[in-house]
N, C-alpha and C positions, 0 to 999 in steps of 0.2 A: 504494500500500500504506500502511496506517495503522499507526503504531508505538504500541503501548500502553506503560504505565509500566514494566512488567517488562522489555521489550525495551530500553527507554531506559537502565535501570540496567545491564543487561549490556553495552550498547555503551559506556557511560561507564566501567565497570570495565576493559574491554578497551583502551579508549583510554588510560586512566591507566596501566595496566600496560605498554602499548607505549611510552608516553613515558618511564617509569622505566627500562625496558630500553635504550631508545635513549640516554638520559642516562648510564647506567652504562657502556655500551659506548664511548660517545664519550670519556668522561673517562679510562677505563682504557687507551685506545689513543692518547691525545693525547701527543705527544712533549714538549710544553711543561710538562706536569704531571710534576714530578720526585718520584718515590716512594722515594728513597733514605733510609736511616736517617741520623740526624744524625752518628753516628760509625760507623765500619766494624765495630768489635767492641763492639756495644752492650751485650751481656750481661756481657762482661768489665769494661766500664766501670762497670756498676751494682755489681759486687762491690767495686770499688775506691772506691766513693763514701764509705764510712765513714772511710777514710784522709783524704779531702778534708775531711770535717766536722771531724775531729780537728785537722788542720793549720790550718783556718780559725779554730777555737776557740783554738788556741795563739797565733795572731796577735792575736786580740782580747784575750786574757787577759794576755799578756806585754807589751802596749803597744809593739808593733813594727809599727805601721801604715805602709804605704807611701803616698806621695803621687804622683799622676800629674798632669802638666800639659802642655798643648800649647804648644810653642815654635815659633819660625820654622824650626828645623832638623828638627823632628819631635816625637814624643811622648817626654817625659822621665819616667822612673820614679825617684823619689828614695827611697833606703833610709834608715833611721834613722841619725843622725850618731854615736850612741854605740856603734855596732857596729864591730867590726874587719872591714873590707871584704875582707880576704884570706881570711877563713873563710866567706864567703858563696858558696854554689854553688846551681845550680838552672837552671830554664828559664822563659822567658816564652812563653806560647802565645797567639797571636792568631787568633781564630776569626771568620770573616765569615759571618753567617747566610744572606746572600743568594747566596753563591757559595763552594762548598767548595774551589775551585781557588785561591782567594786566601789560604787558611789557611797559617800558617807558625809555626815555633818558633824561638826565639833562645836560645842558651845565655847564662847570666849570667856575664859576666867584667867585673869592675869595676876601674877604676884610681882612681876617686873614688866618692863616695856616690851618683852618678847613673848611670843606664843610659839611653842614647838610642836610640830606635827611629827610624831615618831616615824622613824625610818621603816619600822616593821609594818606600818599601815600603808606605805606607798610602794607599789610595784614599779618596775622600770617602764617608762613609756610616757605618753602625754597625759597631763592632768589639766583641766580647766578649773581654776580656783576663784571662788567668789567670797569675799570677806564683806559681810553686811554687818555694820556696827553702828551703835548710837552713842552719842556723847552729849550730855546736857540737853536732851530732847531733840537733837539734830541727827538725822540719818545720813550715813555715809556708805559708799560702796566702792570696793576695789576689785577689779577683775584682772586676771592674769592667766596666761597659759604657760605651763611649765613642763619641760621634758625632763623627767627624773631618771 
């Protein structure tokens, strides 16, 4: 049987559509492809985003920047020396983009101007760190990505 150009085009379209359907089916049923949202309550988090922007601007405008450095004991977060450490409250959120089961939060409790995140809690790789803290009723936010 001889195939003319019209039949060849139809066969090409059917083959292409078949390939696309196979690819979509394969990717949607593959257990290795994780289709979870980044956060569990995504829409609630978007509504709170303006508060984060305001807190981040407060940190930039009021010259209360935090310093982070890697030490032999772990990751050290240094708060400004001129602040009264007893009035600082908040949380440090550590987010691991590659595995949500490694995410954790630490409350801020200071005895000096440094907060130490222990080395045993941090695996090698990228960590997105958010330090949300309050001082005398004013909210501040520091975001940083660290490769540990």
